[in-house]
C-alpha positions in Angstrom: -3.3 3.7 -15.9 -1.8 0.1 -15.8 1.3 -0.2 -13.6 3.8 -3.0 -14.0 6.8 -4.5 -12.2 9.6 -6.6 -13.6 9.6 -10.4 -12.9 13.3 -10.2 -12.1 12.6 -7.6 -9.4 10.0 -9.8 -7.8 12.4 -12.7 -7.9 15.1 -10.6 -6.3 12.8 -9.3 -3.5 11.6 -12.8 -2.6 15.0 -14.5 -3.1 13.6 -16.9 -5.7 15.7 -19.6 -7.3 15.8 -19.8 -11.1 15.2 -23.3 -12.5 14.9 -22.0 -16.0 15.2 -18.4 -17.3 13.4 -17.6 -20.5 15.4 -15.6 -23.1 13.4 -12.5 -22.2 13.5 -13.1 -18.4 14.8 -9.6 -17.7 12.1 -7.9 -19.8 9.0 -9.8 -18.5 6.5 -7.4 -16.9 3.9 -8.4 -14.4 0.7 -6.4 -14.6 -1.7 -8.4 -12.4 -1.7 -8.3 -8.6 -3.6 -11.6 -8.5 -2.1 -15.1 -8.4 -3.3 -18.5 -9.5 -2.8 -22.1 -8.3 -3.5 -24.1 -11.5 -5.3 -27.1 -10.2 -8.1 -27.6 -12.7 -6.0 -25.9 -15.4 -3.5 -28.8 -15.2 -6.5 -31.1 -16.2 -7.3 -29.0 -19.2 -10.1 -26.8 -17.8 -9.1 -23.3 -19.1 -12.4 -21.4 -18.9 -11.7 -18.1 -17.0 -8.0 -18.8 -17.0 -6.1 -15.5 -16.6 -2.7 -15.8 -18.3 -1.6 -12.5 -16.9 -1.2 -14.0 -13.5 1.9 -15.7 -11.9 1.2 -19.4 -11.5 2.1 -21.0 -8.1 2.6 -24.8 -7.9 2.4 -26.2 -4.4 2.2 -29.6 -2.8 -1.3 -30.3 -4.1 -0.5 -29.5 -7.7 2.8 -31.4 -7.5 1.1 -34.5 -6.2 -1.5 -34.3 -9.0 1.3 -34.0 -11.6 3.2 -36.9 -9.9 0.3 -39.2 -10.5 0.4 -38.5 -14.2 2.4 -40.2 -16.9 5.3 -38.2 -18.5 3.1 -37.6 -21.6 0.2 -36.3 -19.6 2.5 -34.1 -17.5 3.8 -32.5 -20.6 0.2 -31.8 -21.8 -0.7 -30.4 -18.3 2.3 -28.0 -18.3 1.4 -26.9 -21.8 -2.2 -26.1 -20.7 -0.8 -23.9 -17.9 2.1 -22.2 -19.7 0.8 -22.0 -23.3 2.9 -21.1 -26.2 3.8 -17.5 -26.7 2.0 -15.6 -29.4 -0.9 -18.0 -29.6 -3.6 -18.0 -26.9 -1.5 -16.1 -24.3 1.2 -17.0 -21.9 1.9 -16.7 -18.2 4.7 -14.4 -16.8 6.3 -17.3 -14.9 5.6 -20.5 -13.0 6.8 -20.6 -9.4 7.2 -23.9 -7.6 6.9 -23.7 -3.8 8.3 -26.0 -1.0 11.6 -26.3 -2.9 10.3 -29.6 -4.4 12.3 -31.1 -7.3 11.4 -29.4 -10.6 10.0 -32.1 -13.0 11.9 -32.5 -16.3 8.7 -32.1 -18.2 8.2 -28.7 -16.6 11.6 -27.5 -17.9 11.0 -29.1 -21.3 7.7 -27.3 -21.8 9.0 -24.1 -20.3 11.7 -24.0 -23.0 9.0 -24.7 -25.7 6.8 -21.9 -24.4 9.4 -19.4 -23.4 8.2 -19.2 -19.7 10.6 -18.9 -16.8 10.4 -21.4 -13.9 11.3 -20.1 -10.4 11.5 -21.8 -7.1 11.1 -21.0 -3.4 11.6 -23.0 -0.2 8.7 -21.3 1.5 5.4 -23.2 2.0 2.7 -22.3 -0.5 0.3 -20.4 1.8 3.0 -18.2 3.4 4.6 -17.4 0.0 1.3 -16.7 -1.6 0.4 -14.2 1.1 3.8 -12.4 0.9 3.7 -12.3 -2.9 0.2 -10.8 -3.0 1.3 -8.1 -0.6 4.4 -7.3 -2.8 2.4 -7.2 -6.0 -0.4 -5.0 -4.5 2.3 -2.5 -3.4 4.0 -2.4 -6.8 0.8 -2.4 -8.9 -1.5 -0.3 -6.7 -3.5 2.6 -8.3 -1.8 5.9 -7.2 -1.9 9.6 -7.3 0.5 12.4 -6.1 -0.9 15.3 -4.0 0.6 18.5 -2.7 1.1 18.2 1.0 3.0 16.5 3.7 2.7 13.1 5.5 3.7 12.6 9.1 3.1 9.7 11.4 1.7 11.1 14.7 1.0 8.7 17.6 0.8 5.9 15.1 -1.7 7.7 12.9 -0.7 8.6 9.3 -1.6 12.3 8.9 -1.8 13.9 5.5 -1.3 17.6 5.9 -2.8 19.7 3.0 -3.3 23.4 2.4 -2.2 26.3 0.2 1.4 27.0 -0.4 2.9 29.1 2.4 0.2 28.1 5.0 2.8 26.4 7.2 2.6 22.7 6.3 6.4 22.1 6.4 6.9 24.2 9.5 4.2 22.2 11.3 5.6 18.9 10.2 9.1 20.0 11.4 7.7 20.9 14.8 6.0 17.5 15.0 9.3 15.8 14.1 11.0 17.7 16.9 8.3 16.4 19.3 9.2 12.8 18.4 7.0 12.0 15.5 8.1 10.8 12.1 8.3 12.3 8.6 7.2 10.2 5.6 7.0 12.9 2.9 7.1 16.7 2.5 5.7 18.8 -0.4 4.6 15.8 -2.5 2.9 12.7 -1.2 2.4 9.6 -3.4 -0.8 7.9 -2.4 -1.4 4.2 -3.2 -4.6 2.3 -2.8 -3.3 -1.0 -1.4 -6.8 -2.5 -0.8 -10.4 -1.7 -1.3 -10.6 0.7 1.7 -7.0 1.5 2.7 -4.4 4.0 1.4 -0.6 4.0 1.8 1.5 7.1 1.5 5.1 7.6 0.6 7.5 10.1 -0.8 8.6 10.3 -4.4 12.1 8.7 -4.4 13.9 11.8 -5.6 12.8 14.0 -2.7 12.6 11.3 0.1 13.4 12.8 3.5 14.1 16.3 2.1 12.2 19.3 3.4 12.1 22.9 2.1 11.9 25.6 4.7 11.4 29.2 3.4 14.3 31.4 4.5 16.5 28.4 5.3 16.4 26.2 2.2 16.5 22.5 1.8 17.4 20.1 4.7 17.7 16.4 4.9 15.6 15.4 7.9 17.2 12.0 8.3 20.7 13.6 8.6 19.6 16.4 10.9 17.3 14.4 13.3 18.5 10.8 12.8 17.0 7.7 11.3 14.3 7.5 14.0 12.7 10.7 12.7 11.8 9.3 9.3 9.8 6.4 7.8 9.6 5.2 4.2 5.8 4.8 4.1 2.7 4.5 6.3 -1.0 4.0 6.1 -3.0 7.3 5.7 -5.6 7.5 8.5 -6.5 11.2 8.6 -6.4 14.3 6.4 -5.8 17.7 8.0 -6.5 20.7 5.9 -4.8 23.9 7.0 -6.4 27.2 5.9 -6.1 30.9 6.8 -8.5 31.9 9.6 -11.7 33.4 8.3 -13.7 35.4 10.8 -16.8 35.1 8.7 -16.7 31.3 8.7 -18.3 29.2 11.4 -15.9 26.5 12.4 -16.9 23.2 14.0 -16.5 23.6 17.8 -17.9 20.3 18.9 -16.7 17.7 16.4 -19.9 15.5 16.5 -20.1 15.3 12.8 -17.0 13.9 11.0 -16.2 15.5 7.7 -14.6 13.2 5.0 -12.7 13.5 1.8 -11.6 10.9 -0.7 -8.6 9.8 -2.7 -8.7 7.0 -5.2 -12.3 6.4 -4.2 -11.3 5.7 -0.6 -13.0 7.9 2.0 -10.9 9.4 4.9 -11.8 11.6 7.9 -11.0 15.2 7.3 -10.2 17.9 9.9 -10.0 21.6 8.9 -7.7 23.6 11.1 -7.9 27.4 10.8 -4.4 29.0 11.0 -3.6 32.3 12.6 -0.7 33.7 14.7 -0.5 32.3 18.3 -2.0 28.9 17.5 0.3 25.9 18.3 -0.5 23.8 15.3 1.8 20.9 16.3 -0.1 20.4 19.6 -3.4 20.7 17.8 -2.4 18.1 15.2 -1.3 15.8 18.0 -4.7 16.1 19.6 -6.3 15.5 16.2 -4.4 12.3 15.8 -5.3 11.0 19.3 -8.9 12.0 18.8 -9.1 10.1 15.5 -7.5 7.1 17.2 -10.2 7.2 20.0 -12.9 7.3 17.4 -11.6 4.1 15.9 -12.1 2.5 19.3 -15.6 3.8 19.5 -15.1 6.8 21.8 -16.2 10.4 20.8 -15.8 13.0 23.4 -18.2 15.4 21.7 -20.9 12.7 21.7 -20.3 12.0 25.4 -20.6 15.8 26.2 -23.8 16.0 24.2 -25.3 13.1 26.0 -24.4 14.6 29.4 -26.1 17.9 28.4 -29.2 16.0 27.2 -29.4 14.1 30.4 -29.0 17.3 32.5 -31.8 19.0 30.5 -34.1 16.0 30.9 -33.4 16.0 34.6 -34.1 19.8 34.9 -30.5 20.5 36.0 -29.1 23.9 34.9 -25.5 24.4 34.1 
């Protein structure tokens, strides 16, 4: 599925000025999360030129255009903008550093029906910010049944069958000072090749359903510090009913994984039965996952100690 975001929304989010708004400015959709600085395109080299991208003109491009005659500048802008309905067109041209917009730019923009926007930010800083914004809006995504809580800085996706206790566990974690991102449905976005971001669908953001109580607004009950709009997903916890016939991992040397949107994540399976304090267990799971990121694995250390004792002939 191809996602899109309106040009006008991007302009609003980044406080862009409007040097020229095309007639369809409010309807232009951006579908590419990549950007382009049209250096060689201004000179007429259009091989591999992707007209789906926003075009950013910085000091280098501005200096190149300034060295041209007015006629050549018009031709350069035509190469970049292109006339609608022919070989393709760009969503917009954005001029950085708040430099003066050249008259030829506006002239050609009117011909081609391409909006021209401005920003006072330097090119590199604006480029980086805009890439992040577009990747967030256009990221591949899927919605899964579960809850998402930030525990000790780790984004924990809690999954399991209906009625297993996901919401109650999330609520206990919130009471212990951690933060809710989503309950019941989690929208997962792949923001880069190997990272996922989780958030709640807007219509149910910060709401939680508790069987026997009903729906509560966590932000209103526990305060603004108990919620967060989104967070990276670092760990998946699967809650399942305790099965006496199953052998559960008691050491944790081998790390199970699962994947969403082709991104692999560590997976911890927690068996549920009366008497187990799931909130405490999930806190430990978050801290253990954090330790593993820093290269420490308690199970591996214990195993190495046991091996060393056996090699030395020490009984325990």
